[in-house]
Every structure is written in C-alpha cells, then in structure tokens.
PAKE-10887 format. One line per 3 residues: number of its first residue (from 1); their letters; for each residue x, y, z of N, C-alpha, C. Coordinates in steps of 0.02 Angstrom, whole numbers, plus 50000, padded with zeros to 5 digits. Example, Ala and Ser with C-alpha at 12.3 -4.5 7.8 and 13.67 -1.06 7.14 Angstrom:
// residues 2
1	as	50660:49716:50390:50615:49775:50390:50660:49835:50390; 50642:49888:50354:50684:49947:50357:50645:50002:50394
This chain:
// residues 272
1	mtm	51304:51485:50354:51240:51495:50316:51207:51421:50312; 51144:51415:50329:51108:51353:50333:51081:51340:50263; 51094:51280:50240:51071:51259:50175:51005:51221:50183
4	vpd	50959:51242:50139:50887:51211:50140:50881:51168:50077; 50867:51102:50087:50861:51056:50029:50809:51085:49983; 50819:51070:49914:50771:51094:49865:50703:51064:49879
7	gat	50698:50997:49901:50637:50963:49916:50600:51002:49969; 50638:51021:50027:50607:51053:50080:50575:51119:50060; 50616:51158:50014:50589:51220:49990:50527:51214:49948
10	ass	50531:51162:49905:50470:51146:49862:50410:51130:49906; 50424:51086:49958:50369:51064:50001:50341:51122:50037; 50385:51170:50066:50359:51227:50100:50319:51271:50053
13	sgr	50346:51282:49992:50308:51328:49942:50241:51292:49926; 50243:51226:49918:50179:51190:49902:50128:51202:49961; 50147:51198:50025:50104:51207:50078:50077:51277:50079
16	tag	50122:51326:50066:50099:51394:50069:50048:51408:50011; 50067:51381:49950:50018:51394:49896:49951:51350:49911; 49958:51295:49946:49895:51258:49962:49854:51295:50011
19	rrr	49888:51335:50063:49851:51367:50105:49816:51430:50072; 49849:51461:50025:49818:51516:49988:49758:51491:49947; 49771:51434:49912:49710:51409:49875:49652:51386:49921
22	gfg	49675:51359:49981:49620:51336:50028:49581:51393:50054; 49616:51457:50059:49574:51508:50086:49537:51542:50030; 49560:51549:49969:49527:51581:49918:49471:51542:49887
25	apm	49484:51474:49878:49436:51433:49843:49374:51425:49878; 49370:51411:49948:49307:51403:49977:49264:51473:49980; 49304:51526:49990:49267:51592:49985:49235:51603:49921
28	mtv	49269:51586:49866:49242:51596:49800:49184:51549:49790; 49188:51488:49817:49134:51440:49809:49071:51465:49847; 49081:51491:49903:49026:51523:49945:48993:51577:49904
31	vis	49034:51618:49876:49007:51678:49839:48964:51653:49777; 48994:51609:49742:48957:51581:49681:48893:51545:49705; 48897:51509:49761:48839:51473:49785:48780:51516:49800
34	fas	48800:51571:49839:48747:51620:49862:48719:51654:49797; 48761:51673:49751:48739:51710:49691:48691:51665:49648; 48711:51598:49646:48663:51552:49612:48595:51547:49648
37	lvl	48596:51549:49715:48531:51546:49750:48491:51605:49733; 48520:51666:49738:48484:51724:49724:48456:51725:49653; 48498:51698:49608:48480:51699:49532:48417:51648:49531
40	vwh	48417:51594:49557:48362:51543:49554:48302:51577:49585; 48308:51607:49642:48255:51640:49677:48226:51697:49631; 48266:51739:49599:48243:51790:49560:48199:51764:49499
43	lta	48235:51710:49465:48195:51681:49408:48131:51649:49427; 48132:51615:49487:48066:51583:49510:48010:51636:49521; 48035:51688:49554:47982:51738:49577:47959:51783:49510
46	tiw	48006:51780:49459:47984:51815:49399:47932:51774:49355; 47954:51710:49351:47916:51665:49308:47845:51651:49341; 47844:51640:49409:47779:51628:49444:47768:51686:49494
49	psr	47750:51745:49471:47739:51796:49517:47688:51780:49570; 47701:51798:49631:47655:51785:49686:47673:51829:49744; 47625:51847:49785:47638:51890:49847:47671:51854:49896
52	slp	47670:51782:49889:47703:51738:49939:47775:51732:49930; 47800:51748:49863:47869:51745:49849:47893:51810:49817; 47914:51862:49857:47933:51928:49828:48006:51919:49796
55	lpa	48016:51960:49751:48083:51965:49719:48136:51987:49766; 48199:51963:49751:48253:51980:49798:48260:52061:49806; 48242:52094:49755:48246:52171:49753:48196:52195:49806
58	dvm	48136:52167:49803:48086:52186:49858:48104:52175:49926; 48137:52121:49940:48170:52104:50005:48223:52157:50022; 48263:52170:49977:48315:52221:49992:48289:52290:50005
61	aaf	48229:52306:49969:48199:52368:49979:48170:52370:50053; 48140:52311:50073:48107:52311:50141:48165:52314:50192; 48223:52284:50180:48279:52284:50223:48302:52357:50231
64	lre	48310:52392:50174:48336:52461:50179:48287:52509:50215; 48221:52495:50202:48170:52534:50239:48176:52528:50312; 48179:52465:50335:48186:52448:50411:48249:52476:50437
67	met	48301:52477:50398:48365:52502:50423:48357:52579:50428; 48324:52612:50387:48324:52687:50388:48274:52703:50448; 48226:52670:50462:48179:52690:50519:48210:52671:50583
70	gel	48266:52624:50584:48293:52602:50645:48264:52541:50682; 48209:52518:50647:48177:52459:50678:48218:52398:50677; 48247:52385:50619:48284:52323:50615:48348:52319:50661
73	phh	48388:52375:50665:48445:52368:50712:48417:52363:50780; 48366:52399:50802:48337:52392:50872:48318:52321:50888; 48276:52294:50848:48251:52225:50864:48306:52172:50861
76	lgi	48350:52187:50810:48405:52132:50803:48455:52135:50859; 48469:52198:50887:48508:52200:50943:48478:52167:51008; 48409:52174:51016:48376:52145:51075:48379:52071:51068
79	tlw	48368:52042:51009:48371:51972:50998:48439:51945:51009; 48494:51981:50989:48561:51955:50997:48577:51958:51070; 48553:52006:51108:48566:52010:51179:48535:51946:51216
82	rvv	48474:51928:51196:48442:51871:51222:48482:51804:51204; 48504:51804:51148:48545:51747:51124:48610:51737:51169; 48645:51797:51178:48707:51791:51216:48693:51775:51291
85	asf	48642:51803:51320:48626:51795:51384:48602:51718:51398; 48561:51692:51353:48540:51624:51361:48597:51577:51346; 48641:51590:51296:48697:51542:51283:48744:51547:51347
88	sla	48761:51602:51372:48807:51604:51426:48782:51569:51488; 48717:51577:51500:48686:51541:51557:48687:51466:51550; 48670:51446:51491:48666:51374:51476:48736:51342:51478
91	mvi	48786:51373:51453:48853:51349:51452:48886:51342:51519; 48876:51398:51556:48905:51394:51627:48871:51341:51672; 48803:51343:51673:48769:51292:51711:48780:51218:51683
94	gsa	48771:51209:51624:48777:51147:51599:48846:51119:51598; 48899:51160:51594:48965:51135:51595:48985:51115:51671; 48961:51159:51716:48971:51140:51788:48942:51074:51808
97	igi	48878:51062:51789:48846:51002:51806:48876:50944:51772; 48887:50948:51705:48919:50895:51667:48985:50876:51688; 49030:50916:51713:49090:50904:51736:49085:50866:51801
100	ylg	49037:50887:51848:49028:50858:51910:49000:50786:51892; 48953:50776:51855:48926:50710:51842:48981:50667:51813; 49021:50693:51769:49075:50650:51738:49125:50623:51793
103	ghr	49130:50660:51846:49181:50637:51889:49152:50605:51956; 49083:50598:51957:49047:50565:52014:48997:50512:51984; 49014:50455:51982:48977:50403:51945:48907:50391:51976
106	rvd	48908:50385:52042:48842:50369:52078:48793:50431:52072; 48815:50489:52079:48772:50548:52066:48749:50552:51992; 48789:50532:51947:48774:50528:51879:48718:50477:51866
109	efl	48723:50417:51896:48672:50365:51887:48608:50385:51918; 48608:50426:51974:48546:50450:52004:48512:50502:51963; 48551:50545:51929:48524:50607:51895:48511:50588:51819
112	qpw	48535:50533:51799:48529:50513:51728:48458:50518:51699; 48405:50494:51738:48335:50498:51715:48314:50572:51705; 48337:50613:51755:48322:50684:51747:48350:50718:51680
115	vil	48409:50699:51671:48442:50727:51605:48404:50700:51546; 48385:50638:51540:48350:50606:51488:48282:50643:51482; 48252:50654:51537:48179:50689:51537:48186:50756:51501
118	fln	48235:50802:51523:48240:50865:51499:48266:50868:51429; 48299:50817:51408:48324:50809:51337:48263:50801:51293; 48215:50770:51316:48154:50748:51269:48094:50791:51282
121	ipa	48096:50845:51325:48041:50882:51331:48043:50936:51275; 47991:50943:51236:47990:50990:51179:48005:51064:51205; 48039:51101:51163:48054:51168:51181:47997:51207:51192
124	lvi	47944:51199:51150:47884:51237:51160:47849:51228:51224; 47853:51166:51251:47823:51155:51317:47860:51197:51370; 47924:51194:51365:47962:51229:51420:47945:51303:51415
127	ivl	47947:51333:51350:47929:51406:51343:47860:51423:51372; 47813:51384:51357:47743:51398:51380:47735:51390:51455; 47767:51340:51482:47764:51335:51557:47802:51386:51590
130	ayi	47858:51412:51561:47896:51466:51592:47857:51529:51593; 47819:51543:51538:47775:51603:51541:47717:51596:51582; 47692:51538:51593:47632:51530:51639:47654:51533:51711
133	wfg	47712:51504:51727:47735:51507:51796:47768:51570:51817; 47805:51599:51772:47846:51662:51793:47817:51721:51760; 47772:51721:51715:47745:51779:51682:47785:51793:51616
136	lte	47755:51842:51582:47786:51864:51515:47842:51918:51533; 47899:51887:51565:47950:51933:51583:48019:51911:51541; 48067:51953:51545:48130:51942:51514:48169:51887:51544
139	aaa	48164:51878:51611:48199:51827:51646:48168:51756:51626; 48097:51755:51619:48065:51692:51596:48084:51672:51529; 48094:51718:51485:48111:51709:51413:48182:51679:51408
142	iga	48228:51715:51440:48300:51692:51435:48305:51627:51474; 48275:51621:51531:48276:51557:51570:48252:51499:51529; 48194:51506:51495:48166:51453:51455:48213:51434:51397
145	vav	48244:51476:51367:48292:51461:51315:48352:51422:51341; 48377:51447:51399:48434:51414:51430:48418:51343:51450; 48361:51330:51478:48342:51265:51504:48338:51217:51444
148	nki	48316:51240:51387:48312:51196:51330:48383:51172:51308; 48432:51210:51323:48502:51195:51298:48544:51160:51352; 48530:51176:51413:48571:51148:51471:48585:51072:51469
151	pnv	48534:51028:51455:48543:50957:51455:48589:50935:51401; 48592:50969:51343:48637:50949:51291:48712:50968:51315; 48721:51021:51343:48787:51041:51368:48806:50992:51425
154	ivt	48764:50971:51469:48778:50923:51520:48804:50857:51492; 48768:50831:51440:48790:50767:51410:48858:50775:51378; 48869:50824:51337:48938:50837:51308:48993:50844:51361
157	mre	48985:50885:51407:49040:50893:51451:49048:50832:51501; 48999:50798:51513:48999:50733:51552:49044:50680:51512; 49031:50675:51452:49072:50630:51408:49147:50657:51407
160	gtr	49155:50719:51402:49222:50747:51397:49256:50737:51461; 49227:50741:51519:49257:50731:51584:49275:50652:51590; 49232:50607:51567:49248:50537:51571:49308:50519:51523
163	ald	49319:50559:51475:49374:50542:51423:49442:50577:51445; 49446:50602:51509:49504:50637:51529:49563:50587:51538; 49622:50609:51515:49684:50564:51526:49710:50574:51597
166	lry	49706:50523:51635:49717:50524:51703:49798:50529:51721; 49839:50527:51666:49907:50536:51678:49927:50608:51692; 49888:50652:51662:49896:50723:51673:49881:50740:51744
169	sem	49824:50709:51769:49811:50723:51837:49858:50694:51886; 49888:50639:51870:49939:50612:51913:50001:50652:51915; 50015:50683:51856:50076:50726:51853:50064:50790:51896
172	aqv	50005:50817:51891:49987:50877:51929:49993:50860:52001; 49971:50803:52022:49974:50782:52092:50048:50777:52114; 50090:50751:52073:50167:50743:52087:50194:50812:52095
175	yrf	50176:50861:52055:50205:50926:52059:50164:50974:52102; 50116:50943:52140:50077:50983:52189:50049:51044:52161; 50007:51037:52106:49970:51090:52076:49915:51115:52125
178	saf	49904:51175:52127:49843:51195:52161:49775:51179:52121; 49722:51187:52159:49657:51168:52123:49649:51214:52064; 49666:51277:52069:49657:51319:52013:49708:51302:51954
181	drf	49770:51286:51969:49815:51265:51916:49793:51198:51884; 49765:51153:51922:49740:51088:51893:49684:51109:51844; 49641:51151:51862:49585:51169:51820:49612:51201:51760
184	rhv	49660:51247:51763:49685:51289:51706:49729:51247:51662; 49773:51203:51689:49828:51172:51646:49813:51105:51632; 49770:51067:51672:49751:51000:51660:49681:50987:51636
187	llp	49633:51014:51669:49561:50999:51655:49543:51034:51595; 49555:51099:51595:49527:51148:51542:49554:51128:51474; 49622:51119:51461:49645:51102:51394:49613:51042:51368
190	qlq	49602:50990:51407:49571:50925:51382:49500:50932:51366; 49466:50981:51401:49396:50988:51394:49376:51037:51335; 49426:51077:51311:49412:51131:51261:49380:51099:51200
193	pyl	49397:51043:51173:49362:51023:51115:49282:51009:51131; 49274:50988:51189:49201:50971:51212:49164:51034:51222; 49198:51082:51251:49171:51152:51260:49153:51181:51190
196	aaa	49199:51173:51148:49191:51205:51078:49131:51166:51045; 49126:51103:51053:49073:51062:51022:49006:51085:51046; 49007:51089:51117:48941:51111:51148:48922:51184:51130
199	grs	48976:51226:51126:48959:51296:51106:48931:51301:51033; 48965:51266:50994:48943:51269:50919:48870:51246:50913; 48857:51191:50939:48788:51162:50933:48738:51203:50972
202	gis	48762:51233:51025:48723:51276:51066:48697:51342:51034; 48748:51374:51000:48735:51434:50971:48679:51429:50913; 48688:51369:50877:48643:51356:50823:48576:51341:50842
205	liw	48568:51311:50905:48502:51295:50931:48469:51352:50969; 48509:51389:51007:48478:51437:51049:48447:51490:51010; 48480:51520:50955:48453:51580:50920:48384:51560:50887
208	kiv	48374:51492:50868:48310:51473:50841:48254:51475:50893; 48274:51452:50955:48227:51451:51007:48209:51520:51033; 48255:51565:51028:48247:51633:51049:48188:51666:51007
211	lvv	48193:51651:50940:48141:51680:50898:48069:51652:50917; 48064:51588:50938:47997:51562:50960:47979:51598:51027; 48023:51608:51070:48010:51640:51136:47980:51710:51122
214	ell	48012:51748:51075:47995:51817:51058:47926:51813:51026; 47918:51766:50980:47851:51760:50945:47791:51750:50993; 47809:51706:51048:47753:51692:51090:47738:51740:51150
217	grs	47788:51775:51172:47779:51814:51235:47819:51878:51242; 47850:51900:51191:47887:51967:51198:47859:52021:51151; 47871:52087:51170:47849:52138:51127:47906:52171:51086
220	dgv	47960:52138:51078:48010:52162:51036:48053:52101:51016; 48104:52118:50973:48149:52066:50943:48122:52046:50880; 48171:52005:50845:48158:51983:50777:48096:51941:50772
223	gfq	48093:51893:50823:48038:51842:50820:47970:51887:50824; 47965:51937:50869:47905:51979:50874:47889:52014:50809; 47943:52040:50774:47932:52072:50706:47907:52027:50656
226	inl	47934:51962:50654:47914:51918:50605:47841:51896:50618; 47819:51892:50681:47749:51873:50695:47704:51936:50673; 47729:51996:50682:47688:52057:50665:47680:52058:50591
229	yfq	47733:52046:50550:47722:52054:50480:47693:51990:50453; 47690:51936:50487:47655:51877:50463:47579:51895:50465; 47558:51931:50519:47493:51951:50520:47469:51998:50465
232	lfd	47517:52041:50446:47509:52085:50385:47519:52050:50316; 47541:51992:50321:47558:51952:50263:47611:51990:50221; 47660:52020:50256:47714:52056:50222:47772:52011:50219
235	vat	47777:51966:50166:47833:51916:50160:47896:51946:50148; 47901:52000:50112:47960:52031:50096:47997:52061:50166; 47963:52087:50209:47992:52110:50271:48008:52051:50315
238	ila	47967:51998:50312:47984:51942:50352:48049:51912:50331; 48060:51905:50263:48125:51882:50238:48181:51929:50252; 48165:51994:50257:48221:52043:50270:48246:52038:50341
241	ytl	48200:52029:50389:48222:52017:50456:48256:51951:50465; 48226:51902:50433:48257:51830:50437:48327:51830:50410; 48336:51855:50353:48403:51852:50320:48455:51894:50352
244	afv	48435:51956:50378:48477:51995:50422:48503:51961:50479; 48456:51924:50519:48476:51889:50581:48520:51832:50563; 48500:51793:50510:48543:51737:50487:48615:51757:50469
247	avm	48619:51815:50433:48681:51838:50417:48728:51857:50474; 48697:51886:50526:48735:51896:50589:48756:51833:50619; 48713:51786:50626:48733:51722:50657:48787:51681:50617
250	lfi	48783:51687:50551:48834:51656:50511:48903:51692:50520; 48903:51758:50527:48963:51795:50541:48998:51769:50613; 48952:51767:50661:48973:51742:50730:49004:51671:50719
253	elv	48972:51630:50680:48996:51557:50670:49061:51559:50638; 49071:51603:50586:49140:51598:50547:49196:51638:50582; 49173:51695:50615:49227:51730:50642:49244:51717:50719
256	vvq	49195:51693:50756:49207:51678:50827:49204:51602:50841; 49157:51569:50822:49148:51499:50842:49198:51456:50814; 49203:51453:50747:49252:51414:50712:49328:51426:50734
259	pie	49348:51486:50739:49417:51494:50762:49433:51469:50832; 49383:51478:50876:49389:51450:50943:49395:51373:50940; 49350:51344:50896:49348:51270:50889:49416:51242:50869
262	has	49447:51276:50815:49514:51258:50788:49565:51262:50839; 49559:51323:50880:49612:51333:50932:49611:51284:50985; 49547:51255:50999:49539:51211:51053:49572:51142:51041
265	irw	49584:51122:50976:49614:51057:50964:49684:51061:50944; 49710:51124:50943:49781:51132:50916:49831:51094:50963; 49813:51095:51028:49863:51065:51069:49868:50989:51062
268	rrr	49811:50962:51042:49811:50886:51023:49853:50871:50965; 49854:50916:50911:49891:50906:50854:49967:50910:50872; 49987:50955:50919:50049:50962:50940:50082:50900:50976
271	ta	50038:50871:51015:50056:50812:51055:50050:50750:51021; 50016:50750:50959:50007:50686:50927:50073:50662:50894
C-alpha cells in the first residue's frame, strides 16, 4: 500500500478546490456582470424614455418575433457561413505565406512592403473595390473579408516561423523524418500557439467586417437586416439581431477558440 503524505493530500485537495472555485467564480461573475448591465439599461430606458433606447423587454419581444417568423435564424446562418468561409480562407492562405516568408529571408525582404501596404489599407476600401471589380457576388464578399485578414495572419505566422527551435529540426533530420512527419511532429506543434493567436484575433475581426460587407452589397445576412431596420428606425430589432449574433460569437469564443488556444500551449508547459 502506497502512503501519501498529509501535505501532498492537502495540496491536492487545495488544487482541486481551487479548480472548482476557479470554474464557478468566473461564471458567477459573468452572470452578475450581465445582469447589472441589463438592470442599468432598463433603469436608463425607464427614466429617459426614448425611441432610440428601447427597454430590454422590447428587444426580447423583437427577438422572439424574428425567431417565430424564421427571419433571424435564416439571416444568422447565412452570416455565420460567410464568417466561417472567410476565416478558413484567410487562415489557410495567410499561414502558408507567413510560414514561407519566415523561412526565406530574401523573399520576405522583397514582399515586406506588400504586407505593410495591405495591413494599412482600410477594410472599407477593399470591400468597395471588390464589389466594383467583381460585382455584388458572394465570392467578392467572402474574398474581400479574407483579404482584410490575410496580412495579419501572415505577420503572426512569419514571426512564429522565425521563433522555431532549430534543435527539433536537427533531431528530425538525424532520425530521417519525412516531410509530412516534420510538418506534423516538429513544425506544427511549435506553431500552434501562433495559429491560435492568429485564429483568435481573426475571428473577432472577420465577423465585424462581414457585417459591413453585408450592409454594403448583400441582400441577406445580419448586416443586411441591420441596415433594413436602420432605415425603418426600428432600434429594438436592430439590437435583437446584434445581440443574437454577438451571443453566437461569444459562444464560439468560449467553447471553440479558447479551448484550442489552451491546448496549443499545453506541450510547452510539459517541456518547461
């Protein structure tokens, strides 16, 4: 029978309790914070009644109405599809270019002005030019959003490639790893934190640009609906669409993006 010191047991119990508190406390804080926000919103709209600031109950009524008609799920799904398509395109193209530039100094020096140029072109300009050059099409909309994000991914992945530990590459060469094995076991694990960082910043930027793209040149999506109800001065429905979309993106951030980001740096903690 293995004896466990009392100190170790206490330490383990403390860590377990700490994890439980760490899980419960932030969730309770978030709930209280949002409840406080809704309360302040309700009091402000009650004390200073205005058509520009509807009550939370009015926004909820608009939300339920749009859900019953099926308009909100329809337009929300279309916008999410555009977010996913643009995000995937930007990550794949930006990562490939960034990794290549990080490993080829002369090419990087030649293309550096190009990267800086695209980093500083306003998103609105790229969207307008895409619609002028390629028409008001789905491909132009998704491409315009992706082009706005690709330079940021290039910069992040280029820096990640420059920070690679060459000892792992030398070990792979000694053990005669294939090109695929080098990518899977040497390159990818070291680049995971940079991929996670590029992805997290990308998803927060892309969904905002998607709404602008829809507002300017699409006939569906959350951005189109917000523009429609803006013309009708229906603030309650505008807020209903906005809050519904933000809630979905927060869900993706908490359930998908953050767990991937934590998993991407786990191997570094083990080797530390």
